[in-house]
C-alpha positions as a LaTeX table, in Angstrom:
\begin{tabular}{lrrr}
\hline
Residue & $x$ (\AA) & $y$ (\AA) & $z$ (\AA) \\
\hline
Unk1 & 195.27 & 51.20 & 137.18 \\
Unk2 & 198.93 & 51.24 & 135.48 \\
Unk3 & 200.40 & 54.66 & 134.76 \\
Unk4 & 200.53 & 55.30 & 130.40 \\
Unk5 & 203.22 & 57.71 & 131.16 \\
Unk6 & 206.48 & 57.82 & 132.11 \\
Unk7 & 209.38 & 60.89 & 132.54 \\
Unk8 & 210.40 & 61.53 & 128.75 \\
Unk9 & 207.70 & 60.57 & 126.92 \\
Unk10 & 206.01 & 63.22 & 124.61 \\
Unk11 & 202.43 & 64.52 & 125.87 \\
Unk12 & 199.57 & 66.01 & 124.10 \\
Unk13 & 197.23 & 67.82 & 126.07 \\
Unk14 & 193.40 & 66.28 & 125.22 \\
Unk15 & 190.82 & 68.30 & 123.98 \\
Unk16 & 189.15 & 68.20 & 127.53 \\
Unk17 & 192.47 & 69.41 & 128.99 \\
Unk18 & 192.97 & 72.25 & 126.66 \\
Unk19 & 189.35 & 72.99 & 127.95 \\
Unk20 & 190.66 & 73.05 & 131.88 \\
Unk21 & 193.72 & 74.22 & 131.21 \\
Unk22 & 192.58 & 77.76 & 128.38 \\
Unk23 & 191.38 & 80.09 & 130.94 \\
Unk24 & 195.22 & 80.13 & 132.78 \\
Unk25 & 197.50 & 78.78 & 130.22 \\
Unk26 & 196.21 & 80.19 & 126.72 \\
Unk27 & 198.57 & 80.50 & 124.80 \\
Unk28 & 200.15 & 77.20 & 126.28 \\
Unk29 & 201.11 & 74.89 & 123.38 \\
Unk30 & 199.93 & 71.39 & 122.81 \\
Unk31 & 202.52 & 68.35 & 123.16 \\
Unk32 & 205.22 & 68.37 & 125.95 \\
Unk33 & 207.52 & 66.82 & 127.43 \\
Unk34 & 207.25 & 64.90 & 131.22 \\
Unk35 & 209.27 & 65.77 & 133.10 \\
Unk36 & 208.15 & 63.36 & 135.95 \\
Unk37 & 207.64 & 60.16 & 136.66 \\
Unk38 & 203.89 & 59.38 & 137.48 \\
Unk39 & 202.65 & 60.65 & 141.13 \\
Unk40 & 199.62 & 59.03 & 143.00 \\
Unk41 & 197.48 & 62.46 & 143.52 \\
Unk42 & 194.27 & 62.76 & 146.02 \\
Unk43 & 191.32 & 64.98 & 145.24 \\
Unk44 & 190.35 & 66.68 & 148.08 \\
Unk45 & 193.05 & 64.98 & 149.86 \\
Unk46 & 193.66 & 61.07 & 151.15 \\
Unk47 & 192.50 & 61.08 & 153.95 \\
Unk48 & 189.09 & 62.72 & 153.43 \\
Unk49 & 185.71 & 60.06 & 153.69 \\
Unk50 & 185.77 & 60.16 & 149.60 \\
Unk51 & 188.39 & 61.68 & 147.25 \\
Unk52 & 189.46 & 60.55 & 144.37 \\
Unk53 & 192.62 & 59.64 & 142.87 \\
Unk54 & 195.11 & 59.55 & 140.10 \\
Unk55 & 197.86 & 59.39 & 137.87 \\
Unk56 & 199.40 & 63.11 & 137.82 \\
Unk57 & 202.20 & 64.67 & 136.00 \\
Unk58 & 204.80 & 68.15 & 135.76 \\
Unk59 & 204.72 & 68.43 & 131.93 \\
Unk60 & 206.78 & 71.24 & 130.03 \\
Unk61 & 205.47 & 72.42 & 127.20 \\
Unk62 & 207.29 & 75.40 & 125.79 \\
Unk63 & 208.92 & 76.78 & 128.22 \\
Unk64 & 206.40 & 76.58 & 130.84 \\
Unk65 & 206.21 & 73.74 & 133.49 \\
Unk66 & 203.38 & 72.64 & 134.50 \\
Unk67 & 202.18 & 70.85 & 137.07 \\
Unk68 & 199.44 & 68.54 & 139.00 \\
Unk69 & 198.47 & 67.97 & 135.44 \\
Unk70 & 195.73 & 64.70 & 135.83 \\
Unk71 & 196.46 & 61.49 & 132.97 \\
Unk72 & 192.40 & 62.13 & 131.76 \\
Unk73 & 194.25 & 65.48 & 130.44 \\
Unk74 & 196.96 & 64.38 & 128.18 \\
Unk75 & 197.31 & 61.91 & 125.64 \\
Unk76 & 200.26 & 60.39 & 122.96 \\
Unk77 & 200.51 & 62.69 & 120.13 \\
Unk78 & 199.04 & 61.16 & 117.31 \\
Unk79 & 197.12 & 59.09 & 119.81 \\
Unk80 & 192.96 & 59.47 & 119.23 \\
Unk81 & 190.96 & 61.96 & 121.27 \\
Unk82 & 188.56 & 60.25 & 123.10 \\
Unk83 & 187.01 & 63.37 & 124.89 \\
Unk84 & 186.89 & 64.72 & 121.35 \\
Unk85 & 182.85 & 65.48 & 121.35 \\
Unk86 & 180.36 & 68.15 & 121.47 \\
Unk87 & 179.82 & 67.36 & 124.64 \\
Unk88 & 182.44 & 68.79 & 125.84 \\
Unk89 & 182.73 & 70.76 & 123.80 \\
Unk90 & 178.78 & 72.10 & 125.21 \\
Unk91 & 180.20 & 71.98 & 128.68 \\
Unk92 & 181.82 & 74.51 & 128.71 \\
Unk93 & 179.82 & 77.24 & 126.46 \\
\hline
\end{tabular}
């Protein structure tokens, strides 16, 4: 799959991304600057029999650099947030 962002792009946390980052980054601003080109992230790692692979980015939100943010957590500013659903909200109640 082709990455959607490149170094220098603006990125906004989608609802799912805000929920996932909230416990450790409560005061994080919503829009940030992508500081790296996309890179592969493997979970748990590429040598395991079963792993997930996704694009990751390091993004500067205000004065906080957050690393290894999955592409699934971000959208382009102004883009429709497909994760803004009641089902996502219910997962974290």
